[in-house]
C-alpha positions in Angstrom: 133.1 123.9 74.5 131.2 126.4 76.7 129.3 123.8 78.8 132.6 122.4 80.2 133.3 125.7 81.9 129.9 126.0 83.7 129.6 124.7 87.3 127.3 121.8 87.9 125.3 123.8 90.4 124.5 126.4 87.7 123.5 123.8 85.2 121.2 122.1 87.7 119.6 125.4 88.7 119.1 126.4 85.0 117.6 123.0 84.2 115.2 123.3 87.2 114.2 126.8 86.2 113.5 125.6 82.6 111.3 122.8 83.9 109.4 125.0 86.3 108.9 127.8 83.8 107.6 125.3 81.2 105.3 123.8 83.9 104.0 127.2 84.9 103.3 128.1 81.3 101.4 124.8 80.8 99.4 125.2 84.0 98.5 128.8 83.3 97.1 127.8 80.0 95.2 124.9 81.6 93.7 127.3 84.2 92.9 129.9 81.6 91.0 127.5 79.3 89.5 125.3 82.1 91.0 122.0 81.2 94.2 120.2 80.5 94.7 120.1 76.7 97.7 118.1 75.5 97.9 120.4 72.5 99.6 122.8 74.9 102.5 120.4 75.3 103.7 120.6 71.6 107.0 122.4 71.4 107.2 125.6 69.4 109.9 128.0 68.4 108.3 131.0 70.2 108.0 129.0 73.4 111.7 127.9 73.2 112.7 131.5 72.4 110.8 132.9 75.5 112.3 130.2 77.7 115.8 131.1 76.4 115.1 134.8 77.1 114.1 133.9 80.7 117.2 131.8 81.3 119.5 134.4 79.7 117.9 137.2 81.9 118.3 135.1 85.0 122.0 134.5 84.1 122.6 138.2 83.3 120.9 139.3 86.5 123.4 137.0 88.3 120.6 134.9 89.9 122.7 131.7 89.5 
């Protein structure tokens, strides 16, 4: 399996990036619409795709 070959540091960094990117997206919508709406928290395929593209870009740019 691919995950067995990844260093722990890289997994922790990518997990942290995923959490911070999701939080930034949530907070940007909250600031834009003026209130925290829990409807923003619902997972969606486009959101997961964008998050995956960010993480893949960070990996390919050798940021880990």
